N, C-alpha and C positions, 0 to 999 in steps of 0.2 A: 734081167740085166738092163732092159730098156727103162724099167721103172727107176733104177738107180741113176741113169743118165738124166731123166726128168727131174728127179729130186735134186741132183747136183746142180742142174741149170736153174731150178727154182731158188735154191740157196744162194748161188752166185749172183743172180739178178737182184735178189733182195739185199745182199751185202753191198752191191754196187749202188743200189738205190739209196741206202743210208749213207754211203760215202759221199755221194754228190749232194744229198740233202744237208749234211753237215758242212760241206764246202759252201753251199748256198747261204747258210745261216752265218758263217764266219766271214764271208766276203763283205767288205764295206762298199763295193762298187755296184751300182744298180744294173748295168748291162751284164756284168759277170754273174750277178745273182740270177738274172733271167736265163743266162747260158747254163749255169749249173742246174737250175730248176728244170729246164728242158731236157738236159742229159739224164737227170734223175727220173723224169717221166718216161723217157725211152726205156730205161731198165724196168720201170714199173709195168710198161706195156708188154715187155718180154715176159715178166713174171705172170701177168694175166694170161697171156697166150700159152705159155708152157704149163701153167696150172690147169688150164682147160683141157689141153691135150692129155695131160697126165690123168685127169679124172675120166676122160673117155677110155683110156687104156685100162684103168682100174675097175671101173663100173660100167660095162657096156649095157646100155639099155636105151630105149627110145627117149625117155624123159631126160636122161643124162646127155644124150646127143643134142637135144634141143638147147639145153643150158650151155653145153660146150660150144655149140655154133655161135651163141650170143657172146660168150667169152672170147672166142677166137676173132670174131669180127671186131669186138671192142678193143682187143689187144692190138690188132693190126691198125685200126684207126688211131689209137693212142701213139703207137710207134711212128707211123708215117707223119702225123701232124707234128710231133715233137722233133723228129729228124729235120723237118723243114725249119722249125724254130731254132734248133741247134746250129744249123748252117747259117741262118740269118744273123743270129747273135755272134757267132764265131767270127764274122767279118769285122766286128767292132771291138771285140774283147781285147785283142792285142794292142790296139790303139788306146783303149781306155787304161790298160795297165801302164802303157808308156807315158801317157799324159799325167797320171796320178802318182807317179813315183819320183 
């Protein structure tokens, strides 16, 4: 049951990543592009984190736990950095939309 939850979270984070990546490519506004890019990277960080935890659940072993520790730390770093970027760009996105319409 826990494995199904991990797989569901992996699929959802991957779908959200591609959703925001397409929004990034379709947006003509530079700040909005950066905002969508940072949102996509947050979901990619969630993907890395959940994938690592899923691997630890499926294949318990010392070598796997070393790799999982690297993936978890990398995922957390990607998530926190891009949440900061999302908040920063979010302040200016509404103004950019308003100016360019």
